[in-house]
C-alpha positions as CSV (number, residue, x, y, z in Angstrom):
1,L,38.1,-18.6,-28.3
2,I,38.3,-19.3,-24.6
3,H,37.9,-15.6,-23.9
4,S,34.8,-15.5,-26.2
5,F,33.3,-18.6,-24.4
6,I,33.9,-17.0,-20.9
7,K,32.3,-13.8,-22.1
8,K,29.2,-15.6,-23.4
9,A,29.0,-17.7,-20.2
10,K,29.0,-14.5,-18.1
11,S,26.2,-13.0,-20.2
12,I,24.1,-16.1,-19.7
13,I,24.7,-16.1,-16.0
14,I,23.7,-12.4,-15.7
15,F,20.6,-13.0,-17.8
16,L,19.6,-16.0,-15.7
17,F,20.1,-14.1,-12.5
18,C,18.0,-11.1,-13.7
19,F,15.3,-13.5,-15.1
20,S,15.1,-15.4,-11.8
21,N,15.1,-12.1,-9.8
22,I,12.2,-10.8,-11.8
23,Y,10.1,-13.9,-11.4
24,S,11.0,-14.7,-7.8
25,K,9.6,-11.3,-6.8
26,N,5.9,-10.6,-6.8
27,I,5.6,-7.7,-9.2
28,I,2.1,-6.2,-8.8
29,P,0.5,-5.0,-12.0
30,Y,-0.4,-1.3,-12.2
31,T,-4.0,0.0,-12.3
32,T,-4.2,3.5,-13.8
33,I,-5.1,4.9,-10.4
34,P,-2.3,7.5,-9.7
35,H,-1.9,7.3,-5.9
36,L,-2.4,3.5,-5.9
37,D,0.1,3.0,-8.6
38,T,2.6,5.2,-6.7
39,A,2.2,3.0,-3.7
40,I,2.6,-0.1,-5.9
41,S,5.8,1.3,-7.4
42,Y,7.4,1.4,-3.9
43,Y,6.3,-2.2,-3.3
44,N,7.6,-3.4,-6.6
45,K,10.9,-1.5,-5.8
46,G,11.2,-3.5,-2.6
47,V,11.2,-0.6,-0.2
48,K,12.0,-1.6,3.4
49,E,13.5,-0.2,6.6
50,K,17.2,-0.1,6.8
51,T,17.6,-1.4,10.4
52,N,14.0,-2.3,11.2
53,N,13.7,0.9,13.2
54,N,11.5,3.1,11.0
55,D,14.5,4.3,9.0
56,G,16.0,4.1,5.6
57,K,16.1,6.4,2.5
58,E,12.5,6.1,1.3
59,V,11.0,5.6,4.8
60,E,12.7,8.8,6.0
61,M,11.4,10.6,2.8
62,F,7.9,9.6,3.7
63,L,8.3,10.8,7.3
64,R,9.8,14.1,6.2
65,Y,6.8,14.8,4.1
66,V,4.6,14.9,7.2
67,G,7.2,16.7,9.3
68,L,8.6,13.8,11.3
69,P,12.1,12.4,11.7
70,K,13.1,8.8,11.3
71,G,12.1,6.4,14.1
72,N,8.3,7.2,13.8
73,P,5.6,4.9,12.5
74,W,5.2,5.7,8.8
75,C,2.1,4.0,7.4
76,A,0.1,7.2,7.3
77,A,3.2,9.2,6.1
78,F,3.4,6.7,3.2
79,I,-0.2,7.2,2.2
80,S,0.2,11.0,2.5
81,Y,3.2,11.0,0.3
82,C,1.6,8.8,-2.4
83,E,-1.3,11.2,-2.5
84,G,0.9,14.3,-2.3
85,V,3.0,13.5,-5.4
86,C,-0.2,13.0,-7.5
87,T,-2.0,15.8,-9.3
88,G,-5.8,16.0,-9.6
89,I,-6.8,14.7,-6.1
90,L,-9.6,16.7,-4.6
91,N,-9.4,15.5,-1.0
92,K,-5.8,15.1,-0.1
93,T,-4.9,14.4,3.5
94,K,-1.4,15.1,4.9
95,S,-0.9,13.5,8.3
96,A,1.1,11.0,10.3
97,L,-2.0,9.8,12.0
98,A,-4.1,7.2,10.3
99,R,-7.3,8.3,12.0
100,K,-7.0,11.7,10.2
101,F,-8.0,10.0,7.0
102,V,-11.5,9.3,8.4
103,T,-13.8,12.1,7.1
104,K,-17.5,12.9,7.2
105,K,-17.7,11.2,3.8
106,S,-16.0,8.0,4.9
107,I,-17.8,4.7,4.7
108,S,-18.2,2.6,7.8
109,A,-16.8,-0.9,7.9
110,K,-20.2,-2.1,8.9
111,D,-21.8,-0.8,5.6
112,V,-19.1,-2.6,3.6
113,L,-19.4,-5.8,5.7
114,Y,-23.2,-5.9,5.1
115,G,-22.8,-5.3,1.4
116,R,-24.4,-1.8,1.3
117,V,-21.3,-0.3,-0.4
118,V,-19.0,-1.8,-3.0
119,I,-15.3,-0.8,-2.4
120,K,-13.2,0.1,-5.4
121,P,-9.4,0.0,-5.9
122,G,-7.7,3.1,-4.6
123,T,-10.0,3.5,-1.6
124,L,-8.2,4.0,1.7
125,V,-8.8,1.5,4.6
126,I,-8.4,2.9,8.1
127,F,-7.8,0.6,11.1
128,Q,-8.2,1.5,14.8
129,K,-6.4,0.0,17.8
130,G,-9.0,-0.4,20.6
131,N,-10.4,3.0,21.7
132,T,-7.1,4.8,21.2
133,L,-6.0,7.2,18.5
134,N,-3.5,4.7,17.2
135,G,-4.2,2.7,14.1
136,H,-3.0,1.8,10.6
137,I,-3.9,2.6,7.0
138,G,-3.5,1.0,3.6
139,T,-4.8,1.4,0.0
140,V,-7.2,-1.1,-1.6
141,Y,-5.8,-3.0,-4.6
142,Y,-8.8,-5.4,-4.7
143,W,-11.8,-5.7,-2.4
144,D,-14.7,-8.1,-2.3
145,K,-17.3,-7.9,0.5
146,E,-15.6,-8.4,3.8
147,R,-12.0,-8.9,2.6
148,G,-9.5,-7.7,0.1
149,Q,-5.9,-6.9,-0.7
150,L,-4.1,-3.7,0.4
151,V,-0.8,-2.0,-0.3
152,E,0.5,-0.8,3.0
153,G,3.6,1.0,4.4
154,N,5.1,0.0,7.7
155,A,3.7,-3.5,7.5
156,G,6.5,-5.9,8.5
157,D,9.0,-3.1,8.4
158,K,8.5,-2.5,4.7
159,V,5.9,-1.7,2.0
160,S,3.8,-4.8,1.9
161,F,1.0,-6.4,-0.1
162,M,-1.5,-7.8,2.5
163,E,-4.8,-9.6,2.6
164,R,-7.1,-8.0,5.2
165,S,-10.6,-8.6,6.4
166,I,-13.3,-6.7,8.4
167,Q,-13.3,-8.2,11.9
168,P,-15.3,-5.8,14.1
169,R,-14.4,-7.6,17.4
170,N,-10.6,-7.5,16.9
171,Y,-8.6,-5.0,19.0
172,S,-6.9,-3.8,15.8
173,R,-9.7,-3.6,13.3
174,I,-10.9,-1.9,10.1
175,I,-13.3,0.9,11.0
176,A,-13.7,3.0,7.8
177,F,-13.1,3.3,4.1
178,T,-12.3,6.7,2.5
179,I,-12.7,7.2,-1.3
180,I,-10.1,9.3,-3.0
181,E,-11.7,11.7,-5.4
182,Y,-10.0,13.0,-8.6
183,D,-10.9,15.8,-11.0
184,E,-13.2,14.7,-13.8
185,S,-10.7,14.1,-16.5
186,I,-8.6,11.7,-14.3
187,Q,-11.7,10.1,-12.7
188,Y,-13.1,9.2,-16.1
189,K,-10.0,7.0,-16.8
190,I,-10.0,5.5,-13.3
191,D,-13.7,4.5,-13.6
192,K,-12.8,2.4,-16.6
193,Y,-10.4,0.2,-14.6
194,K,-11.8,-3.2,-13.6
195,Q,-10.3,-4.5,-10.4
196,K,-8.4,-7.8,-10.6
197,K,-7.2,-9.9,-7.6
198,F,-3.5,-10.6,-7.4
199,D,-2.7,-14.2,-6.5
200,K,-0.2,-13.7,-3.7
201,T,-0.1,-11.7,-0.5
202,E,2.4,-11.5,2.4
203,N,0.2,-12.4,5.4
204,G,2.2,-15.6,6.0
205,T,5.6,-13.8,6.0
206,V,4.8,-10.5,7.7
207,N,4.7,-10.1,11.5
208,E,1.4,-8.3,11.8
209,N,2.1,-7.1,15.3
210,R,4.6,-4.7,13.6
211,T,1.9,-3.4,11.4
212,F,0.2,-1.0,13.8
C-alpha cells in the first residue's frame, strides 16, 4: 500500500512539474508560414548559446549552414537556415551578413513608418548599425505600423521573441523589410493566415546590446 502511494505521489509530482514547465514558458503559437514556424520552433525549444560565446549545438549548426565556425554572430545564419530547410521559397538568401537580405524588392522602413505598406508575418526585418555593414535581422510574427514582434536569433545569446519599432535616428535601426515569396500552392495557404499579436516579449529581459 505504501509502495502504491509513493508511486502515485511521484506521478503527481512529475505531472505538476511538466504542467508548470509548459505554462511558465511562453510557447508561441504557429502560423502556417514555413520559415517563420521553423524559427518559432527553435524559440519554443529554448535554443540558447552554450557558454554565451556564439556556440552550442544548434547555434553551431546555423553557423555551419553559412560556412562559419562557432564564435561568429549568428542572427543571419539563423534566418538563412530557417529559409534553407523549407521548400517552395522563391527568393532564398544564404548569408552570415544581415545586409545581404536587403534586395531591390525590399521595402524601406520609411514607407512602413508612414503607412504606405502593410507588413505581414514572415517578412524579414533588417537592421543597420550606423553607416557600417554590421546589422541584425529578424522575422516578423506580428507588425502594426511602426512597431511589431520579431523572432530573432542571437538576441540575448539565444533565439528570442522581441518587440521592435522603427526608430530612424537610432544608431542601430531598422532600415528595410524583405518579403519572402513562396510558390503559388504554399502562398495560397499563407495568405489565409490572419496575424495575431502575442501577449509577451522579452525586451525587458534581453540585453539588447548583445543583439547586434
